[in-house]
N, C-alpha and C positions, 0 to 999 in steps of 0.2 A: 178550217182545215184546207180548204182549197187555196186560201191565201198563202198558207205555209208553203205550198209547193209551187206557188206562182213564181214567175221569172226571177226577180231580184234576190229574193231570199234564198231560193234554191241555188242560184249562182254563187252567192257568198258562201253558203255552207259547203258546196262542192269544191269551191276554191280552197277553203281552209283544209278540207279533207285531203285534197290533192297535194297541198303543200306538206301536210303531215306525212303523207305516204312517200312523197319524194324525199323528205328528210330522213325517214326510216331507211329507205333504199340506199341513200348516200352513206348513212352510218354503217349499214350492212356492207356496202362496198369498201368503206374505209377501215373495216374491222381488221383485215389482214395487215395493212400498212401500219396501223396503230399498234397492233400486237408486235410486229417486227421492231418498231421504234422503242417500245417498252423493253423488249428483250435486249436490244443493243445498249440502251441506257443502263440497265441493271448490270450487264456484263462489264461495261466500262467503269461503273462505280465500285464494283466489288473489290478489286485490288487497291483502289485508292482509299477506300474506307479502312481496309486493313492497315495501310501505311499510316493513316490518320490516327488509328487506335494506338499503333506502336509509338508514334511521336508523342501522342497525348500522355502515354504512360511514362515515357522518358522525361518529358517536361513537367510531369505531375500537374497537368491541367485538368479542369472539370470535364466530365465525359457526358453530361446530360444531353447536349445537342447531338453528339454522335450517336448516342443510344436512341434518340428520337428518329434520327436519320435511318438507323438500322431497322427500327420498327416499321417505318414507311416502306423500306425496301422489302422487308419480309412480307408485308401485306401485298405489295405489288407482285412479288414473286409468286405468292399463292394464287393471285388472280391470273397471272400469266400462265401458271401451270394448268389451271382450270380451262382457260381459253384455248390453250394449245390442244386440249383433248376434244374440242367441239368438232364434230364432223359436218359434212354438207347437209345431212338430213336435219341438222339443228340450225340451219342458217336463219330461221325465223328469230333466233335469240341473238344473232350477231349484233344488231343495233343496240340491244340492251348492254351487252358486254363491252361493245365499243365505247359507249358512254362511260362505263365504269373504268375501263382502261385509260381513257382520256382524263378522267377525274383524278386517278392515281398519279398519272404522269404530271399533271398540272400541280398537284399537291407536292410532289417530289421536287419539281423545278422551283416552286415557291419557297420551299424550305431551304434549298441550296442557295437560291439567289438572295434571300432576305435573312433568314435566321442564321444560317451558317456564315454569311458574310459579316453580319453584325458580331457573331461570336468570334470570328477570326480577328475582327478589329479589336475586340476586347482582349483577346489572347495576345495580340501583337503589342498592345499598350502595356499589358502586364509583363510581357516578355522584355520590353524595353525597360520597364521599371526594375525587373529582376537583373537585367544587364547592368543598369546603373548601380544597383546594390552590390553586384559582384565586383564591378570596377572599384567601388568604394572600399570593399573588403581587400581587394588586391593592393590598392594604394596604401591602406592601413598596414597591410603586411609588409610593404616596402618600408614603412616607418619602423616596423619591428626588427628590421635587419640591423638597426643601430641602437641596441638597448642602452648603451652607455650614454646616449644623449637624450634620453627620455625626460630628464629633469628640466630641460630647457622649455620654457613656456612661450618662447617666441620663435617662429620658424623663418629663418632667413634674415632677421634683424641683426645689425651689427652690434658690437659692444656699446654700452651706454657712454656717450662722451661727456666731457666737462662742458658746461654751457653757462658761462658766467655773463651776467648783465643782460640776459635775454628773457627775463621773466615775462615781460609784457607781450612780446611777439609769440612766446610759447603759449600764453593764455589765449590770445586771439586765434592762433592756429588750432588749438584744441576745440574752441567753440565752433569754428568752421567745420571741422571734421566730424563733430558730433551732431551737426544739423541734419535734418532729414532732407532728402531730395537732391543733395549735391553729389554728383557722380565724379567729377574731375575738379580738383582744386590745384591751381598753379601758385607755387611759392616762388616769387621772383625777386631778384636783387642783383647788385653788381658782383663781379667776381671777387671772392674773398670776403663777402659780407656775412657769411655764416649760414647759408641756405642748407648745405648738406649737414652741418652740425645740428641745426635746428630740426631737420627732418629725422635724423637719427635719434635725437633726444625725445621727440614726440612719440616714437615707437615704444619708449619705456615709461611714458606718462601713465600713472595708475588708472585714470579714467579711460584712456584709450585702450589699455590692456584689458580692462574690465569688459569693454564692448567687443573688441576684436579678438581677444584671447590669443590663440596660437596662429590665427590667420593673418599675421602681419608679415608681409614680404617686402624686401628691400633689394632693388636691382639698380646697379649703376649703368646708365645708358651711354654716356660720353659722346664725343664729337662725331664719330663714325659708327652709328648704331647698326646692329645686325639683329633682326627680329629673331632669327633662329637661335642665335647665341643667347639672347635674353630669355627666350622661352625655355631653352635647355637649362639655364640657371635656375629658373623657377621650378622645373622638375627636380633639379638637384636639391634645392632648398626644401622641397616637400618630401625628400627621401625616396623619390620615385626613380626607377631606372630611366635614364635619359634615352628617349627613342631616337632612331635615325629617321629624320624627316625626309620625305620624298620631294615635296614641293612647298612653296610658301602657303598654298591653300591648306596643305596638310598641317603645317605649323599652326595656323589660325584655328583649324578644327580641333586639334589636340589641346590647344590652349583653352578653348571654350569648355571642352570636356573636363579638363583639370580644374578650372575655376568653378564649374557647376558642381563638381563633386565636393569641393571644399566650401561651396557657396551656401550650404545649409545653415551656416553661421556667418556673421558679418565678416567681410574681407577688407583689409587695408593694403593696397599695393602702392609702394613708393617707387617712382621712377626718377632716379636722381641724375642730375646733370644732363638734362635734355637740351640739345642745341637747336637753334633756329633751323627750320626746314624739316623737322622731325615730327610735325603734327600728324601726318598720316600714320606714323608708327604708333603714336598714342591712341589714335582712333581704333586701331586693331585690338586694343585692350578694353575698349568700352563694350561691355556685354551686359545685357539687361538682367541683372541679378539683384534682388533686394539687399539693401545695406552693403553695397559694394562701392568702396571709395578708392579713387586714384589720386595720390598726391604727387604732383610733378614739381621738381625744382629746376629752375632755368634762369638764365640771364635775361630772357624776354618773357612777356606776360601771356602770349598766345591768346589773343582776344576771342578766337573762335570757341574756346572752351568756357567762356563766360566768367566764371568765378576765379578771381586771382587775389593774392595777398602780397603786397609790396613790403619787402624787408628793407627798412631804411637803415642808414648808417647809425652807429651808436652815438648817443649824446655824450657830452664831455664827462659827466659823472660816471656813467657805466663804462665808458672807454677807459677812464683812469683806473677804475676798479679792476678791469680786466688786465690792464698794463701792469699794475702793481703786483697782481697775482703771478704773472709769468716772469716778471723781473725779480721776483722773490725779495721784495723790499721789506726786510725784517731787521730787527735790531742786531742780529748776528751777521748781517751782510758786511762785507769789507768796506763798502762805501755807501752811505745813504745820501742820495742827491737832494739838493734843495728843491723846494716845491715848484719854483718857477721853471727849473730845468725839466722836471717831469711834465709840467703843464705844456711847455713848448713842444716837447717830443710827442706828447699825446695829440696835440693839435696837428702836428705834421703828419700823423697817421690817418687823419681825416675820417675817423670813426670806422675804419676797416678792421674787423676782428683779426683777419689774417695778418695784416701789417702790424697791428698792435702785438700780436703773439710772437711774430718772428723778430721784430725789432727789440721787444722786451727780452726775449731769449738771448739776443746777441749782446745785450748790455748787462745781463745777470752777472753779478760779482765782478764787474769791471771797475777800474779806478776812475777818478774824477775826469781825467783828461779824455777818456773814451766817451764819457757821457757828454762832455762839453763839445767835442767834435761832432757827435751825432746831432746835437741840438743845432749847431751852426749849419750843418749840411742840410738839415730839413727846413731851415729858415730861408735858405738862399733861393730855393726854387719852389714854384707853386705846383699844386697837384690838380689835375683834371679828373674830377670824380668819375666821369663816364669813360675814362680811358684806362684800360687795364695795363697798357704799356707803361704808363707812368708809375702805376703800382709796382710793376716789375722793377722799375728803376729804384723805387723806394726799398724794395726787398733786396735788391742787389747791394745796396749800401750796407746792409747787415752782414753780408758775406765778407766784407773787406777786413774784418777783424778776426776772421777764423784763424785758428792757430796752425802752425806747422808742426806736425807730429810725425815721428818716425821717418824723417827725411821727405815727407810729402805734405804739401799744403792741403788742408782739409777741403778747400774750395775745389780742388781737382777731383776729389772723391765725390763731392756733391754734384759736380757737373757730369760725372759718370752715370748718375741716376736718370739722366735724359736718354740713355741708350735703350731703355725698355718702354713698352707701350703704355699709353695713358690708361689710368684706372686699373692697373694690374699690380699684383703683389710682386715684389722683387725678392727672390731668395737670397738670404744673407750668404749662403754657401756659394752662390754665383759671384757675389761681390768679393768674397774672400779669394776665390780662384783668380779673379782679375787683378786684385790689388797686390796679391803675393807676387805675381809675375811682373806687373807694371811698376810697382813702387818698392819692391824688395822687402815687403812686410814678412813677418814670420809665418810659417806654414800652419801653425796651430790655430790661427785666426784671432788671437788675443789682441794684436795690434789693430786689426780691422774692426773688431768689436769696440775697442776703445774709441775709434773715430766715429763709429755708428752711434755710440752712446753720447758722444759730444754733440753730434748733429741733432740727436733727439733732445738733448738738454736745451739747445738753441731753437727748438721748435721748428726745425727745418724738415724733419721727417717724423714718422711714427713707426714704432716697431711692435709687431705682434708675434706671439709665440703660440702656434696652433696646438701643440701638445707638449706639456712639460714632462718629458720622459727621461731627462738626465739632470744631474746637478750642474750648476754653473761652472764648477771647477773641471768638469769633463771636457769643456770646450767643444760641445756637440751642438751644431747650429743648423741641422737639417730642417728643423721645425720653426726657424726664425725667418721673418719676412719684414721687408721695409715697405711702407706706404708713403707716397709723395702726393701732396696736394697738386691739382692741375696747374695752378699758377706757378707753383715752385718748380714743377717739371718744365713748364714753359721758360722759366728763368734759367734753368740748367741748359736747355737747348739754346736759348738766346745767348748765353755766355759762350757756349761752344762755337757759335757762329761769329764771334767777334773778329776773327781774322779772315783773310781771303781763303778760298776753297783749298788752294794748293798748300797753304800753311797751317791749316787746322790740325789740332791734335786729335780731334774726334770728327768723324764724318758720319752723319745719320741720314739714311736714305729711306724714303717711304715709296713703295711701288704698289699701285692699285690698278688692277686690270691691265689695260694697255697704256696707261699714262706713265710717262717717263720724264726724268729731268731733261732740260734742254741739251745738256752735254752728253746725254746717253747715246751710244752707238750700239745697236743690237747686233747679235751674232747669228740669230736663227731665223731669218725670213724663209718662207716656204718657196720651193721651186728652184729650178736651175737659174732662171733669169734673175730671181730675187737674190740668190746667193752671189751671182756674178755682180749684180748691182751693189750688193753689200761690200763685196771685195773692192770694187772700184772706189766706192764712197769711203771705205776704210783707208785706202791708200791716200785719198785726197785729204781726209780729215784726221789722219792719225796724229798729226801734230797738234790738232785742236782738242783732242781728247785729253782732259786734264789728268795729270798724274796725281794719284792719291798718296800723299806722303804721311797720312795720319797713322798714329800708333794704334788707334782703335777705330774699327769699322762696324757700324750697326746697320742692318738692312731689315726693314719690316715689310712684309708682303701680305696682301689680303687673300681671300679664298678664290678670287678670280684671276690671280697672277698666272701668267702663261709660261713661266720659266724662260723667258727670252732675256738672257743675261747680257750684260754689257762687257765689252772687252777691257775691263778695268785692269789697272796694274797696281794693286795695293801692296807694293813691295816692302813697305816699312811696317805694315800692320802686325801687331803682336797679339791683338785680341779681335776675334770676329764674333759678333752677336747676331744671330739669325732669329728673327721673330716671325712666325708664320701662322697661317690659318687654313691653308689648303689641305685637301685630303692626300695629295701627291706632292712631293717636293724633292727636287734634285739639287745637290750641292753645286754651287756655281763653278763654272770651268776655271775661273781665275784662282780658285783655292789651290790648285796644283802649283801655282807660282808663288804662293805666300810663304816663302821659305823662312821668314822670321816669326811666323805664327806660333804663339805659345799656348793660347787659350781659345777653345771653340765652345760656344754656348748656343745650342739649338733648342728653342722652346716653341711648341705648338700651343696656341691659346684657344684652339677649338675644343670641342667636347669629345671628339673621337680621335684616336691616334692617326697621325699623318704618316703615310708610307714614305720613308726616307730612301733616296736613291743616290747613286754615284759616291758611295762612301769611300770607294777605293781611291778617290782623288786625294785623300789625306795621306796616302802611303809614302809619298816622297817628302813629307814635312818632318825633317829630323829634329826641329826645335819644339814640336808640339808636345806640351807637358800635361795639359789638363783638358778633358772633354766632359761636358755636361749635356745630357740629352733628356728632354722631357716631353712626354706624350707623343712619341713617335714609334713606328714599327721599324726596328733597327735591322738593316740588312747584315749579311755576314761581315764580320770585322776584317780589316786589312792588317798588315804588319805595321805596328807602331812601336818600334823598339825603345823609344825614349819616353813614352808616355808614363807619367808618374801617378796620375789620378783619373779615375773613370767614375762618373756619377750618372746613374740611370734612374729616372723617376717616372713612374706611371707609363712605362713603355711595354711594347710587345717584343719579347726576346726570343721567340721560337727559332728564328734563323740566325740569331746573333753569333752564336758560338759554334756554328756548323762547319765552317770552312777550315779553321785553324784551331788547334789547342790554344787556349788563352795564354798559356805559358810561353808558347812560341810567338804569339802575336804581340804580347805585352810583357816581356820578361822582366822589365824594371818597374813594374807597378808597385807603388808604395801604399796607395789608398784606393779602396773600391767600395762604392756605395750603391746598393740596389734597393729601391723603395717603391712599394705599391706596384709591383710587376706581377699581375695576377696569373700569368702563364708560366712563371718560373717554378718548376717542380724539383729541380736539383741544381746544384752549383755547377758552373762550367767545368768541363773536363780539363785536367791539367792545372787547375787553380792552385792546388797544394804544392806545385813545383815552382811557384813564384816566391822564391825565398826572400826577396826584399820587402814583401808585403808586411806593413805594420798595422794598418787599420782595415778591418773588414766589417761592413755594415750591411746586413740583409734584413730589412725591416718591412713589415706589413705585406709580406709575400705569403699569402694564406695557403697556397698549395705546396709550398716547400715542405716535404715530409721527412727528409733525411739529409745528413751531412756526410761528406767524404770520410772514409775510414782512415785515410792517411793524413788527417788534419795536422798531426804532429810535425809534418814536414815544414810547416810555416814557422820556422824557428825564430823569426824576428817579429812575430805577431804580438802586438801590445794591447789591442782593443778588438773585441769580438762582440758585435751587437746582432742579436737575433730576435729582437722584440716583435711581438704581434705576428709571429709565424705560427698561426693557430694549428696547422696540421703537423707540426714537428712533434714526433712522438718520443724521440730519444736523442741523446748526444753520444757520439762514439767515445769509448774509453781512451782513445788516443789523445783526447784533449789534455790528459795529464802531461803530455810531452811538450806543451806550449810553455816553455820555461820563462818566456818574457811577458806572458800575458798578465796585465795588471787590471784590466776591466772586462768583466763578462756580464752581458745584459741579455737575459732570457725572459724579460717581462712579458706577460700576456701570451705566453706560449701555452695555450689552454689545454693541449693534449699531452704535454710533457709529464710523464708519470714518475720519472726518477732522475736524479743527478748522476753523473759519472761516478763510479765507485771510488776512483782515486782522485776526486776533485781536490782533496786536501793536499795533494802534491803541488798544486799551483801556488804561485806567489802573488795572489790577488790582493788588490787594494780595495776594489769595489765589486760587489756582486748584486745585480738587480734581479729580484725574484717576484716582483709585484704581479698579481693576477695569474700565477701558476697554480690554479685551483686543484689540479689533480696530484700535486706533490703532497704526499702524506707522511713521508719520513725522510730523514737525512742520512747520507752514507756515514759509516763509522769514521771514514777518513777525515771528516771535517775537524776532528779534534787536533789534527796536525797543523791547523791554522794558528794554533797557539805558539808554534815554533817560529812564526814570522817575526822579524824585528821591526814591524810596523803594524799599525791598526788595520783591521779589515772592516770595511763598511758594508753591511748587508742592508739593502734598501728593499723593503717588502711591505705587504699589507699585514693587518693584525693577526690573521689566522696563521700566516707563515712565521710571524715573529714569535709566536708561542713555541714553535718547534725549536727555534734557535735559543730562546731564553732558557730552555731546559738543559742546554749544554753548559759547560764550565770553561769556555774559551775566554781567557782574561783580556785579550786584546781585541775582542769583538765589540763593534758598535752597531747596534740595530737602529735603523731609521724607518719610521712608519711613513710610507708614501701616501700623500693626499691626492685624491682624484680631482683633477681640474676639468670641469665640464664646460665647454664653450663651443661656439659655432665657427671659430676662426679658421678651422680647417677647410671650410667651404670657400672656393675661389671667389665667389661673388659677395661674400660677407665681409665687407671692409669696415674697419673701425676708424 
């Protein structure tokens, strides 16, 4: 016992006791601050937890973790409530409650920092997944906006082309695309070797379709690629609303989202006609998605992408087979050439599918002398397989035998195709406008179409019809477009440059950013000193500025063009073609001086309308007969007394008819066409006062809901087209006063519930009623059609046909319209 109380042991025990006492005292002293800290924490958390509960309910997320947090808070609140009632006389219990408070606080912090953080991470991941699903649903809803195209099982792929003599490369390409692990495959070969044709054909291969299904996308890149435009084309192919991109980074981000949404299934993306220097653009499409393949067609192999397939020239057997097909060498041909002539001509084409196709077309149904001349010309000069210039020369020879039709050499019409941008569809209606005024062809377009058909027969162009909405005899060409191969377009430009600048019939100018031709003298430098310098230089160099004597002027500008126009003097120009990409565009100052101008064609090739300015500069042009505007926001019209035809396609027209009544601005209008103008809700005021008007076409304007009541004032109207105006609910009874109306087209007017009561008073030859699903009965007046001295053709679907078949009109001919479903209406879907 004595040892127990001796020095060392007692000291140790006393030390531990003292430490314990000090710890208790400290806890007692820390009681108040710990209590205050708990109160502050609980007060801060209370409103946040309520918000969390509300958000959880709105997002339909699990509430387990929040309920646990609330339980911890309730326990802490109960403890705080007890501790708050402790008086000084119970300070001996402070250390005990301080420990409990501290324990509750730590438990609360641990739950918030670990469990809730983890749960928030899970919620965030699920929320991202939900957002992906919502985006997918929204994109699918975009598909649903075009129900008439749901039968198509390829999204963005062009029409299936003829692909003769290329079975071997087609098989090899299929094998490469079906391999695992290949993300980018480059199909390379000379110009005109059939790369694009093969790429289009592979999209329709059964095995490729089985693997990639609807996720096959085809985009033409061309010489001057624009990432934004290409991605916009992809969105359009997917039936998605094309977004307005803010930056290049935004373009890439949205592209990745789009591809990932569709990437649950294999994707094949074809980037056609990629030029050297565009490797970085291709890289932007490389996204790590399983079974995502990119097929690139190019004249170079792009080694950085690794896998490439060289498309060689055709061997003689396949080349001859292709040549005979396009030359139509059959027993019924007017002349069947000897075997040695065919062999020599085929050898001269050097295995180029394009050369074989074009030269064979030029010889189709030609006499012996033409064949002999072609053979001799191809024998005289050698061809350099690597030089497309020589191929152009070969193709040029096939133009020398083009015919002269309707007082114009078809070669001139072919050269006009170079006025339009590369890889873009050329509206046949625009060509008709040009050729009517330049070459005095008839206004109904039949002469022009005869030339186009002949150029097609000779394989110089392709023609696509986006929607078959009229009979051929109607001579309605708003849905007809011409496609030209790149090399043939280069040929057209090459031929146009055969003379000196001052003597050229056509002048084609490309303006990109601040780059200008050497002869260009700008008008708009900034600042007083700059303008003074410009004036002095203008005085010094005015004689050096070449005079533009051409009849046709084409100016193409990109989206960076700054509207610094040259002081040109195109005094002789009769046709002005403006191809643009910018969001803002002002008509050139020199247009005011183009007093011989007859045709103006303004086309914006971007995805969003371009704001067109300085339209008033056209007001002094008394010879201006035809204007075609596409995808622009049209400012208020000016007075154009002699204008005969106005065509507006995919334009914003909100301000167009504000300043003047259209009858005052264009009193001599003979034809007016408005197509795909989504903001058009009514026809322009005063339209019915334009008595010379013969053709009025308002199509695909879905917000147009009513027609003018005084429509009968159009006493010379012969054709009225209102097809696909889905909001149009009725037609005024005054229609019966259109005594010269021979064609009425109200196809696909989905909300039209009845025809005018006195429609039988009209002297119609054709009545289009396809897709008028709400028409349930015919007016009694239709029996009066029997009094016509000609047949009346009713073109409709089967349901509507049953209504007409119950009538007893003897001179009635009912034609059941067939629905042609295709993707040619897409700007990027080339055939």
